[in-house]
C-alpha positions as CSV (number, residue, x, y, z in Angstrom):
1,X,132.9,179.4,-88.1
2,X,133.8,182.2,-85.7
3,X,137.1,181.8,-83.9
4,X,136.9,181.3,-80.1
5,X,139.5,181.5,-77.3
6,X,140.9,178.1,-76.1
7,X,143.5,177.3,-73.5
8,X,146.4,175.2,-74.9
9,X,149.5,173.8,-73.3
10,X,152.7,175.2,-74.8
11,X,155.3,174.0,-72.4
12,X,155.8,171.5,-69.5
13,X,158.5,170.9,-67.0
14,X,159.2,168.8,-63.9
15,X,161.6,168.3,-61.0
16,X,162.2,164.7,-59.9
17,X,164.3,164.6,-56.8
18,X,167.5,162.5,-57.2
19,X,167.1,160.6,-53.9
20,X,165.6,157.2,-54.3
21,X,163.9,155.7,-51.3
22,X,163.3,152.0,-51.8
23,X,160.7,149.8,-49.9
24,X,163.5,148.0,-48.2
25,X,164.6,151.3,-46.6
26,X,161.4,150.9,-44.4
27,X,162.3,147.5,-43.0
28,X,163.8,149.0,-39.9
29,X,160.9,151.3,-39.1
30,X,158.6,150.8,-36.1
31,X,155.0,150.9,-37.4
32,X,152.1,151.6,-35.1
33,X,148.3,151.8,-35.6
34,X,146.3,155.0,-34.9
35,X,145.7,153.8,-31.4
36,X,149.4,153.7,-30.7
37,X,149.7,149.9,-30.8
38,X,152.5,148.1,-32.7
39,X,151.2,146.5,-35.8
40,X,150.9,142.7,-35.5
41,X,152.9,141.8,-38.7
42,X,156.6,141.7,-39.4
43,X,158.0,144.6,-41.4
44,X,158.6,142.2,-44.3
45,X,154.9,141.4,-44.3
46,X,153.9,145.1,-44.0
47,X,156.2,146.2,-46.8
48,X,155.3,143.3,-49.0
49,X,151.5,143.9,-48.7
50,X,152.0,147.6,-49.2
51,X,153.8,147.0,-52.5
52,X,151.2,144.6,-53.7
53,X,148.4,147.0,-53.1
54,X,149.9,150.3,-54.1
55,X,152.3,149.2,-56.8
56,X,155.0,151.4,-55.3
57,X,158.6,150.0,-55.2
58,X,160.4,153.3,-54.6
59,X,159.7,157.0,-54.2
60,X,161.7,160.2,-54.4
61,X,162.6,162.5,-51.5
62,X,164.2,166.0,-51.7
63,X,167.5,166.7,-50.1
64,X,167.6,168.6,-46.8
65,X,168.6,171.8,-48.4
66,X,165.4,172.2,-50.5
67,X,161.9,173.2,-49.8
68,X,158.7,173.1,-51.9
69,X,159.2,176.6,-53.5
70,X,162.7,175.5,-54.6
71,X,161.6,172.5,-56.5
72,X,158.6,174.4,-57.8
73,X,161.1,176.9,-59.3
74,X,163.1,174.2,-60.9
75,X,159.9,172.8,-62.6
76,X,158.8,176.2,-63.6
77,X,162.2,177.0,-65.2
78,X,162.0,173.8,-67.1
79,X,158.5,174.6,-68.4
80,X,159.4,178.1,-69.4
81,X,162.4,176.8,-71.3
82,X,160.2,174.2,-73.0
83,X,157.6,176.9,-74.0
84,X,160.3,179.2,-75.4
85,X,158.3,182.3,-74.2
86,X,159.6,185.4,-72.5
87,X,158.9,185.0,-68.8
88,X,157.9,188.6,-68.4
89,X,154.8,187.9,-70.6
90,X,153.2,185.7,-68.0
91,X,149.9,187.1,-66.6
92,X,149.7,184.7,-63.7
93,X,151.7,182.2,-61.7
94,X,149.4,179.8,-59.8
95,X,151.1,177.3,-57.5
96,X,149.2,174.4,-56.1
97,X,150.5,172.9,-52.8
98,X,149.2,171.9,-49.4
99,X,151.8,172.4,-46.8
100,X,154.0,175.3,-47.7
101,X,157.8,175.4,-47.3
102,X,158.5,172.8,-44.6
103,X,162.2,172.7,-43.8
104,X,164.1,169.6,-42.8
105,X,165.3,171.2,-39.5
106,X,162.1,173.0,-38.6
107,X,158.9,171.1,-39.6
108,X,156.5,174.0,-39.5
109,X,154.6,175.3,-42.5
110,X,156.0,178.6,-43.9
111,X,153.3,180.2,-46.1
112,X,154.0,183.9,-46.2
113,X,154.8,185.3,-48.6
114,X,153.0,182.8,-50.8
115,X,155.1,180.2,-52.6
116,X,154.0,181.5,-56.0
117,X,155.5,184.8,-55.1
118,X,158.7,183.1,-54.1
119,X,158.9,181.3,-57.4
120,X,158.3,184.6,-59.2
121,X,161.2,186.1,-57.2
122,X,163.5,183.1,-58.1
123,X,162.6,183.4,-61.8
124,X,163.5,187.1,-61.5
125,X,160.3,188.2,-63.1
126,X,160.0,192.0,-62.7
127,X,156.6,192.7,-64.3
128,X,154.1,193.8,-61.7
129,X,151.3,192.5,-64.0
130,X,152.5,188.9,-63.3
131,X,150.1,188.0,-60.5
132,X,151.3,185.2,-58.3
133,X,149.1,183.3,-55.8
134,X,148.8,179.8,-54.2
135,X,146.0,177.3,-54.4
136,X,145.3,174.7,-51.7
137,X,142.9,172.1,-52.8
138,X,144.4,168.7,-51.8
139,X,145.8,166.4,-54.4
140,X,143.6,167.8,-57.2
141,X,145.2,171.3,-56.7
142,X,147.2,171.4,-59.9
143,X,144.2,170.4,-62.0
144,X,142.0,172.9,-60.2
145,X,144.6,175.6,-60.9
146,X,144.5,174.7,-64.6
147,X,140.7,175.0,-64.5
148,X,141.1,178.5,-63.0
149,X,143.7,179.4,-65.6
150,X,141.3,178.3,-68.3
151,X,138.8,180.9,-67.1
152,X,141.3,183.7,-67.3
153,X,142.5,182.7,-70.7
154,X,139.2,182.1,-72.4
155,X,137.7,185.3,-71.0
156,X,140.5,187.3,-72.6
157,X,141.8,188.6,-69.2
158,X,145.0,186.7,-69.7
159,X,147.2,185.4,-72.5
160,X,149.8,183.2,-70.7
161,X,149.7,181.5,-67.3
162,X,152.2,179.3,-65.5
163,X,150.6,176.6,-63.4
164,X,152.7,174.6,-60.9
165,X,152.1,171.6,-58.6
166,X,154.8,171.0,-56.0
167,X,154.9,169.1,-52.7
168,X,157.4,167.7,-50.2
169,X,155.3,165.1,-48.5
170,X,158.3,163.5,-46.9
171,X,158.4,166.4,-44.5
172,X,154.9,165.8,-43.2
173,X,154.8,162.0,-43.1
174,X,154.9,160.0,-39.8
175,X,157.7,157.5,-39.9
176,X,155.6,155.3,-37.5
177,X,152.6,155.2,-39.9
178,X,152.8,152.6,-42.7
179,X,151.1,155.2,-45.0
180,X,154.3,157.1,-44.9
181,X,155.6,154.7,-47.6
182,X,153.1,156.2,-50.0
183,X,154.3,159.8,-49.9
184,X,156.9,161.3,-52.2
185,X,158.3,164.7,-53.2
186,X,158.3,166.3,-56.6
187,X,157.1,169.3,-58.8
188,X,155.6,169.7,-62.2
189,X,154.7,172.8,-64.2
190,X,152.7,173.8,-67.2
191,X,152.5,176.9,-69.4
192,X,149.1,177.6,-70.9
193,X,148.4,180.1,-73.6
194,X,145.3,181.5,-75.4
195,X,144.7,180.1,-78.9
196,X,142.2,181.3,-81.4
197,X,140.5,178.5,-83.2
198,X,137.3,177.8,-85.1
199,X,137.4,174.2,-83.9
200,X,137.5,173.0,-80.3
201,X,141.0,172.5,-79.1
202,X,142.9,172.5,-75.8
203,X,140.7,172.4,-72.7
204,X,137.3,171.2,-73.9
205,X,135.5,170.7,-70.5
206,X,135.9,170.2,-66.8
207,X,133.8,169.0,-63.9
208,X,134.4,169.4,-60.1
209,X,132.9,168.0,-56.9
210,X,133.6,168.9,-53.3
211,X,132.2,167.2,-50.2
212,X,133.4,168.7,-47.0
213,X,131.6,166.1,-44.8
214,X,134.4,163.6,-45.8
215,X,137.3,166.0,-45.0
216,X,138.6,163.8,-42.1
217,X,139.6,161.1,-44.5
218,X,142.8,163.2,-44.8
219,X,143.9,165.4,-41.9
220,X,146.8,166.4,-39.7
221,X,147.4,164.6,-36.4
222,X,150.1,163.4,-33.9
223,X,152.4,160.6,-34.6
224,X,151.0,157.0,-34.3
225,X,153.7,156.3,-31.7
226,X,152.4,157.3,-28.3
227,X,155.8,158.3,-26.8
228,X,157.0,160.1,-29.9
229,X,159.3,162.9,-28.7
230,X,158.4,165.5,-31.3
231,X,155.4,167.7,-31.3
232,X,154.9,167.9,-35.1
233,X,151.6,167.2,-36.8
234,X,151.7,164.6,-39.6
235,X,149.5,163.8,-42.6
236,X,147.0,161.1,-41.7
237,X,144.9,159.1,-44.2
238,X,141.9,156.8,-43.8
239,X,143.1,154.8,-46.8
240,X,140.3,152.2,-47.1
241,X,137.5,154.8,-46.8
242,X,139.3,157.1,-49.3
243,X,139.7,154.1,-51.7
244,X,135.9,153.3,-51.5
245,X,135.0,157.0,-51.9
246,X,137.2,157.4,-55.0
247,X,135.7,154.3,-56.6
248,X,132.2,155.5,-56.0
249,X,132.6,159.0,-57.2
250,X,135.6,159.6,-59.5
251,X,134.4,157.5,-62.5
252,X,131.1,159.4,-62.6
253,X,132.9,162.8,-62.5
254,X,135.1,161.7,-65.4
255,X,132.1,160.5,-67.4
256,X,130.4,163.9,-66.9
257,X,133.5,165.7,-68.2
258,X,133.7,163.5,-71.2
259,X,130.0,164.1,-72.0
260,X,130.3,167.8,-71.5
261,X,133.1,167.8,-74.1
262,X,130.7,166.1,-76.5
263,X,132.8,163.0,-76.6
264,X,132.3,159.3,-76.0
265,X,134.7,156.9,-74.3
266,X,135.9,155.6,-77.7
267,X,137.2,159.2,-78.4
268,X,139.5,159.1,-75.4
269,X,143.2,158.4,-76.2
270,X,144.7,158.7,-72.8
271,X,143.6,158.9,-69.2
272,X,145.9,160.6,-66.7
273,X,144.8,160.0,-63.1
274,X,146.4,161.3,-59.9
275,X,149.0,158.7,-59.0
276,X,147.9,157.8,-55.5
277,X,147.6,154.0,-55.5
278,X,148.0,151.7,-58.6
279,X,145.3,149.3,-57.5
280,X,142.8,152.2,-56.9
281,X,143.6,153.9,-60.3
282,X,143.2,150.6,-62.1
283,X,139.8,150.1,-60.4
284,X,138.7,153.7,-61.2
285,X,139.5,153.1,-64.9
286,X,137.7,149.8,-64.9
287,X,134.6,151.4,-63.4
288,X,134.7,154.2,-65.9
289,X,134.6,151.6,-68.7
290,X,131.7,149.8,-67.0
291,X,129.7,153.0,-67.0
292,X,129.9,152.8,-70.8
293,X,129.0,149.1,-70.8
294,X,132.6,148.0,-71.5
295,X,134.2,145.3,-69.4
296,X,137.8,145.8,-70.5
297,X,139.8,149.1,-70.7
298,X,141.8,149.9,-73.8
299,X,145.5,148.9,-73.6
300,X,148.1,151.5,-73.0
301,X,145.4,154.2,-72.2
302,X,146.6,155.0,-68.6
303,X,150.3,155.7,-68.2
304,X,151.6,155.1,-64.6
305,X,154.6,156.5,-62.8
306,X,153.6,155.5,-59.2
307,X,155.9,152.4,-59.1
308,X,159.0,154.6,-59.1
309,X,157.8,158.1,-58.2
310,X,155.3,157.3,-55.4
311,X,152.5,159.7,-54.6
312,X,153.7,163.3,-54.7
313,X,150.2,164.8,-54.4
314,X,149.7,167.9,-56.6
315,X,152.9,167.1,-58.5
316,X,151.9,163.6,-59.8
317,X,149.8,164.7,-62.8
318,X,152.0,167.6,-64.1
319,X,155.0,165.4,-63.8
320,X,153.3,162.6,-65.6
321,X,152.2,165.0,-68.3
322,X,155.7,166.3,-68.7
323,X,157.2,162.9,-69.1
324,X,154.5,161.9,-71.5
325,X,154.8,164.9,-73.8
326,X,158.6,164.6,-73.8
327,X,158.5,160.9,-74.8
328,X,159.9,159.6,-71.6
329,X,157.2,156.9,-70.9
330,X,157.5,153.6,-72.8
331,X,154.5,152.7,-74.9
332,X,152.9,156.1,-74.4
333,X,152.7,159.2,-76.6
334,X,150.3,161.9,-77.8
335,X,149.5,163.2,-81.3
336,X,147.6,166.1,-82.7
337,X,143.9,165.7,-82.2
338,X,144.2,163.1,-79.3
339,X,141.8,163.6,-76.4
340,X,143.2,163.3,-72.9
341,X,141.1,162.9,-69.7
342,X,142.6,164.1,-66.4
343,X,141.2,163.2,-63.1
344,X,142.1,163.6,-59.4
345,X,140.7,163.0,-55.9
346,X,142.0,164.3,-52.6
347,X,141.6,166.1,-49.3
348,X,138.5,168.1,-49.0
349,X,137.1,165.7,-50.3
350,X,137.7,167.3,-53.7
351,X,137.4,165.7,-57.1
352,X,137.9,167.1,-60.6
353,X,138.2,166.0,-64.2
354,X,139.2,167.8,-67.3
355,X,139.2,166.9,-71.0
356,X,142.0,168.2,-73.2
357,X,142.5,167.9,-77.0
358,X,146.0,168.1,-78.4
359,X,146.4,171.1,-80.7
């Protein structure tokens, strides 16, 4: 058989902020509904219900001295060390985020120069051929950046690409909105490289979907508290509608990507889903299996980190992948020839899925 170009992962990295924020830390918050009325339950009831639904018991927040491009740099440095490549050989740096560098003392998005260029500067990469740019695609941004990288690599236009997902959602969450308990900070990075192979390896397929008519499920708006003194805009989510939309659409997109790879569900060894809500991810996996006529999902097929890392948007999957590949997740691992299905859903509304075979 003739060798073809495939995109393979040669290094991963992550930055998990050291500051743990437990659910009990929200017991003194004042929670209001979108109309500005105090919620009718006690905070014990609100926090308890939140934990039961989302599976989140704690999340990580960055310290006040850091912004998104800082933690993206830390994750990138970790990935480069893991890959053992010369940083000057990178053809692209693609950084997925959604809100730019938002500072603790000035909560306005700072987007110019792009965050990828800031990471390139921090990495002290001098090559003018290392092109750096940002990608804003909601929570599926890191996976979409990997899909873009795959096109560069398989076409022969690039040999090595650094893809980063980083976010500081704590800077754009409304303390008077109970959804603020979902959001977390973090960064994950992946180095991809072209590999010649006569057998399919690395990225085997991908599928995307974008429906702009549902964009208002996630948007920016004022604080839920009517007399809030600040003028910041905060991330707002219609959680129930987003949950229903994800269950209706994500399993089908995943199935399509599996079929495009020429695989069946029994060939899948791991499923990595964007860590947004434990109950939602479990329901997505269950529906995926039902599409194949199966009532029960395989055990240990879907590693989860949401209970202790929360939802860090574009950072959840690359962080999850880094922990998985480095043997830091109990009862989970990957071996040569294993097939992994990635999937994410988020603002836009955007959905993507990708199938990867371990080289």
